[in-house]
VOSE-682428 format. One record per residue (C-alpha): z, x negated, y negated. Coordinates in pm, whole numbers, plus 50000, padded with zeros to 5 digits. Example, Ala and Ser with C-alpha at 12.3 -4.5 7.8 and 13.67 -1.06 7.14 Angstrom:
507804877050450;507144863350106;
//
This chain:
596966439928538;595556417428268;596986385628124;597446385127750;597096354327535;600866350127513;601116348827891;602686382727955;601236409828177;600556446028084;598046472528173;595116480727947;595766508227687;599466506527764;601746499927466;605246487727560;606546488027203;610306485127149;612506495626858;614256467626667;617966463126730;620146487826536;622076459626369;619066438126291;619256418925962;616956431725687;615346397825637;614646394426010;613116429126030;610886423225728;609776388925849;608866403326189;606996432026026;605036408125805;604226385826103;602936415926292;600756426125999;599396390525981;598566391126352;596726424226308;594816409826011;593536380926225;591476405726427;589066409426134;587266378126258;586906390526617;584136410326783;584726447126853;582436461427120;583386497027026;585306514926750;583996488626508;584356509826194;587756523726295;589116489026367;587876474626038;589306504325850;592666499426022;592766462625927;591916471525566;594806496025546;597236470425687;596006445625423;596846471625161;600476472625275;601086434925297;601766427624923;604306455924923;606156441125223;606186406325069;607576420124742;610406438324921;611356406625109;611366385424792;613486409824589;616016422724844;618296404525086;619826436925208;618096470425240;619566505425225;619806523625561;616926548125490;614596519025407;615646500325722;614906531425931;611446534225771;610646497725841;611936500726199;609496529126259;606686508726101;607586479626330;607066501026642;603766514826508;602516479926416;603286467926771;601186496126916;598386489026671;598446452226765;598216460927137;595296484127065;593446457026871;594166432227148;592666455527408;589566462327198;588776425227169;589866413727514;587326397527747;586406416228060;587236451527942;584386459127703;582606485727908;585886503127990;586886503427623;583476517327528;583886546027774;587386552227633;586186549527270;586806586527197;590376583327319;590836550827125;589566567026803;592216593826847;594856566526895;593876551126560;594196585326401;597656591526550;598956557026459;597936559526095;599276594826065;602526579926198;602426552425932;602026578925660;604896599225805;607186568825818;606426560025455;607056596125348;610806590325370;610716556425195;613346556824918;611486540824628;614406547724393;616776526224604;614706494024585;612736476324320;608956478524365;606416471524092;604096499623983;601076483924153;603006480324480;604066516624475;600516527724399;599206507324692;601656524524925;600776559024797;597066550924832;597626538925187;599526571025272;596716592325134;593986572925318;596026572125639;596226610025633;592716617225513;590906587725670;588376596625936;589056579026262;586296596326455;584386590226776;581736567826619;578106578426650;576876545226792;579646545327049;578836580927150;575136573027192;575846542627409;578316562327620;575606588427678;573196560627781;575756548528038;576226583928172;572456588228209;572236556028410;575086567628635;573276600528694;570186581028803;572326560629045;573616592929200;570006603529266;569016568929400;566556564129111;566086529028968;567156529128600;565096514128319;566036477628276;565726482127899;568516508227901;570786484928097;570136456427857;570776479527563;574256487527695;575086450927765;573896439927421;575946467127251;579206456727416;578416419727374;578356411627745;575176392827832;576016363228058;576746364028431;580316351728391;581046378128125;579736406328344;581686392428638;584906394728436;584116431428372;583606437128746;586876419728835;588826440028581;587376472828705;588096463029065;591736455528982;592076488928804;590526506929101;593086490529329;595936501929106;594706537829073;593906539229446;597476530129533;598666557729301;596216582629458;594396589329127;591076600429281;589316610728960;590146577728792;589036558529100;585666576729095;585176569628724;586096532628755;584016528629073;580946542128893;581416517128611;581936488828857;578746498729039;576866497728708;578166463228613;577536449128962;573956461728940;573506446528593;574976413328707;572316410228976;569286427028818;569506420328445;570926384928438;568626357528565;570716326228494;574066319428660;576906304228461;579876303628696;582026281828467;582956257428742;581826224628589;584206202028398;587356216728550;588056192328834;590586171328641;592486202028523;592556216128875;593876182729005;596656181628747;597696217528809;597616211729185;600016182229156;602316202828936;602236231729184;603056208429474;606106195129290;607406230229217;606746243529566;608396213929737;611736228129621;611086262929765;611326278430112;608086295630217;610106321830410;611096336230072;607426345530022;607426368530326;608036405830307;611346415430478;609546445330636;606246430930764;607386394330777;603936385230640;603156366130321;603356390630031;600146397229837;601656421229581;605446416229562;607376444329393;611096448629327;612926481329389;616096495829235;618456474529449;616876442329323;615236433329656;611546424529673;608966437129925;605196437429958;603866468329780;601966482430080;604976478330312;607556494630085;605156522929998;604746530630370;608546529730403;609086554730122;606146576930224;607696579830570;610596598630413;613046569630379;615156568830062;617076536830125;616566499730068;615336485330401;617346453330355;620706467330241;620566503230364;621736515630024;620296548429894;617946545929597;617696572629328;614266560829215;611286547129409;609836529929101;608206496729193;608386468328941;605786440628994;607466406929058;604966386428860;606826353328884;607026355229264;603396365929289;602316335329090;604436312429311;602896327529626;599396322329485;600246286029404;601666281029754;598526295529912;596256274029694;598146241929770;598236249030144;594666261630177;595726297030268;593756326530127;595916342729859;598076370529992;597296360230349;599666348730617;597116323930742;595566346831004;595096381530863;592636391730594;593696411130283;593646448830317;590286460630182;590106493430371;589706512530046;586246496530009;584906512730326;583606540730104;581846535329769;584406553229552;581846576029386;578286588329437;577066567129148;578706535729291;577176542929632;573706548329486;573936516829275;574906495829577;572056509129792;569506502829518;570946468329466;570756460229840;567036468529837;566516447129525;568306416829675;566456419130007;563166420429817;564166388729632;565106371529960;561806381530117;559316375029839;561096354729572;560756317729497;563456292729601;565526298929289;565336336629325;566256334929693;569236313029613;570316337129338;570016366729577;572036348829848;574726340529594;574916376829478;575196388929838;577956363429890;579866377529592;579226414329669;580306411830033;583436391229983;585806420829950;583686452030000;583086468230339;580606493030190;578536464930035;578366447930374;577106479430544;574466485830274;573136450330289;573006449530669;571136482830674;568726469730410;567756440730639;569506411330473;570706393830792;567366380030924;566346370030571;569576350730517;569196333730855;565776320930753;567276306630434;569666284930639;566776261030701;566386254830326;566506218830207;568286231129895;572036225629956;573046254229725;570726279129896;571986268630239;575626271430137;575176305329969;573266319730264;575816308330526;578676320530304;576936354230270;576496355730648;580196347830688;581136378130480;578606399830662;579886388031001;583136406430927;581096438430960;580716446331330;577096458431321;575876425931165;576956404131459;574386417731704;571686413631440;572586376931396;572396370031770;569246390731826;567446371931547;568116337531700;571006333131460;573316313731693;570996283831708;570536284131329;574276287731256;575196260031500;572486239031334;574266242531000;577606234931167;576126203031313;573856190931035;574696211430727;573856194530397;577326200230251;580716201430422;581296235930270;578286249530459;579646235330786;583036251330721;581456285330661;579376281630978;582526275831184;584086307331041;580946327331129;581266315831490;584866328231496;583796363531402;580826363131638;583116351831922;585076384531893;582246400032098;582676390432468;578966384332526;578536364332206;581516341732278;579956329232599;576556324732434;578146303232162;579766281332428;576406276932600;574916262332281;575106224732359;576146214432006;578536243031926;581896231032060;581266193431997;580306201931638;583546221631592;585526191731720;583666169131473;584476193431192;588186192131278;588006154131273;586716155830915;590326159630812;590156182430509;592396213130524;589576238330523;587566219030785;590526216931019;591516253130959;588056267831023;587426245331322;590736254931483;590196291931423;586726290431578;588006271331884;590766297131928;588206325131911;586056308632177;589056304632408;589176342232452;586226337032687;587246319233008;583886301533040;584676281032728;588006267632858;586506238133045;583926232032772;586676227032516;588576203332748;585366183932812;584836179832437;588086159632418;589906185732211;593396178532349;594046144132194;592766157131861;595096187231875;598096165831969;597406142831674;597346172831440;600796183231568;602096147931511;600636142331166;600136175630988;602656188930740;600696221330689;602446251130842;599266271330908;597506241931077;600476235631305;600576272731395;596856274031480;597076242131686;600016255431886;598116287831952;595206268332105;597426245732316;599456275532440;596226292332552;594916260832723;598146256532924;597626290133092;595406271233340;596446241133545;593646218233423;594656225133063;598296217533147;597336184333309;595326173233004;598046183332760;600736164532957;598456134132992;598216130532614;601966133632550;602026168532404;605306177832579;607446154632368;605646165432049;606066202532131;609816197932180;610046181031840;608036208831675;610246235231838;613346218231703;612006214331350;611846240931078;609986224630790;606416228630917;606696256431177;606396293431097;607926321631302;604526327231462;604236289931527;607606290231705;606326318531924;603266298432024;605446267832084;607736287332320;604616299732504;603346264032533;606636250932671;606986280232911;603506274633055;604086237133082;607346242933269;605596266633512;602346247733568;603586212233512;606136208733791;609796199033799;609286167033598;608446188333296;611466210833344;613716180533393;612536166433060;613196199532883;616696203233030;617706169832876;616946181832522;620036197532366;618186205232043;615576224832240;618206247632395;619666254432051;616196263431916;615476286032213;618736305032169;617986309631799;614676325931895;616576353232082;617826367031751;615606351831482;612196350431650;609516376731687;609876402231967;607466383132190;609076349632107;612466363632206;611146374932547;609446341832614;612486321832502;614646342332738;612276334833026;612216297632950;616016296232920;616316312133264;613846286833408;615906258133263;619206272833383;617716278533727;616636242233748;620016229733625;621916250533881;619636239834164;619986203434071;623776206534047;624066223534386;621216203434539;619686237234630;615896235734623;614906272534634;614216288634297;616446318334208;613736332833982;610436344934135;607626322734005;605256352033940;607486364933659;606346336133442;602716331433537;601286352633257;601826340932901;600956365532626;
//
């Protein structure tokens, strides 16, 4: 989807024109038609990357019709029915012509429009044949039109029929140049840089930011066609995206990321978003099927909204009903809920959650495991070799540029990660971590973060002394952003059992993570917590984390934080630490029991997953903490109410744990009432906490 200047969304080369109302007033219809013609005329001052002659010819013909329309409006307040029908048809055609002009001049779609230039030329031809056909039935004898006006209309009709809206020669030659480059990519042959520059110059896309917009557009189109299983279109778009990604790295030498001078605007928009979102319930942003934050909300026939991937799986499984209401649906058409999607994006931005993410899971990028086409695959492999060469033998600026490009390429592409790891980028990026240039250090650690999501890269990092270098950035990174990325890298590395223990053995690793959490910014706290949680999967790190004084810090986060995802992550860590008696003792010593009860009873800052972790925490505390803990829990009426609500409203695991804790509390209450000391419930049932 692309955003138009008027703020609406529509797909490229899609023309949602509508017929005017049957009872529309003549003056209103004519005014709207004239306004449309004026809007089309404004395109004469804009740059057309393709179909230049056809577009200029179209604007000229519309100019020819404008005096005639003005004369009709001045001389007639009411129009005969045949004339109204003619103008209604013209109104629809003018809308389509406006959309076509808008697409031809829109930023970020120039290469795509060039490759579709033959199809676009045919659209011009069809639209102007339609204008001539509509004017054929115009009843000149029923309205007053001067001789010159009538002659202009007749001339327009003749030129509209006979005018040549052909596939322009220059467009055709440039398209052939693009196809030749794609053929070279398929054969893994490096194309001539002059040919690449020739294409970019022709479509008017020369700066890094401009090429990046082209890549983003193509990527969004690939995602749409992939969901609709349009394999041929996916291959075509993937090839173009591979070409533009290659050009962005190889042809352009200066970065212009358009980030400067926007801080005040971002601050203002952030405040506005916070005000809007304060009135909304975040549970409304979760898909009723997956219960995760929706990344692409769509509405079905019944009016209920689901995440696109979830509802597609539902329908593809043979279901023909609405999951929420159970009503049968006659159509499985999915309508994008653009307003809700924007609200979810604002919520994620304000709360430091990656867009479309629940706070723990990454967006689904499984479609990027393969290149999409042979040309795209060849382009990426050639590009990986080029970037590694720059990292190895370039100057500081070139190395920084290469690290930045790797950071961008690997953010959402599994195939790019595999190509760059195989090309040998990991050891080269590790060496760049020692750079005194803050930008180079940040780009290299961010690139390593993206690569660490690819399993094969993790062993390479450890085998090339990467742990020490990454922990060094975490401890003494030049910028806070570099430290945050380093913490995230450790989280992914810790997913390997051997690596998790090695990280814990690094003297500065866990203390540096604790220091990062103390920094206080959302991203610092988030990444530090996630890394600590990852390290806790390895039993050797349990005591190391306690020794680093993590407990009081975690308890303070529970007391002070209003961020749902931070509370959830903190509860997950505490619940894991209470599985052992020493962790339970430390948590009770710093007053976490009272805080956990309050969190369990609240709803404003605790997610469903957070409630699950909180139940786990309380269950472990009641088992490992002795009867004093259980006695405290029994006294809390609000806790019992929250636990019972988890039986029906919580996750499956939360329901089981809540049931176990309720039985523990009832057991204690009955024993105390009867002064009977033996527990009715075997202790071993509650030792393990999932």
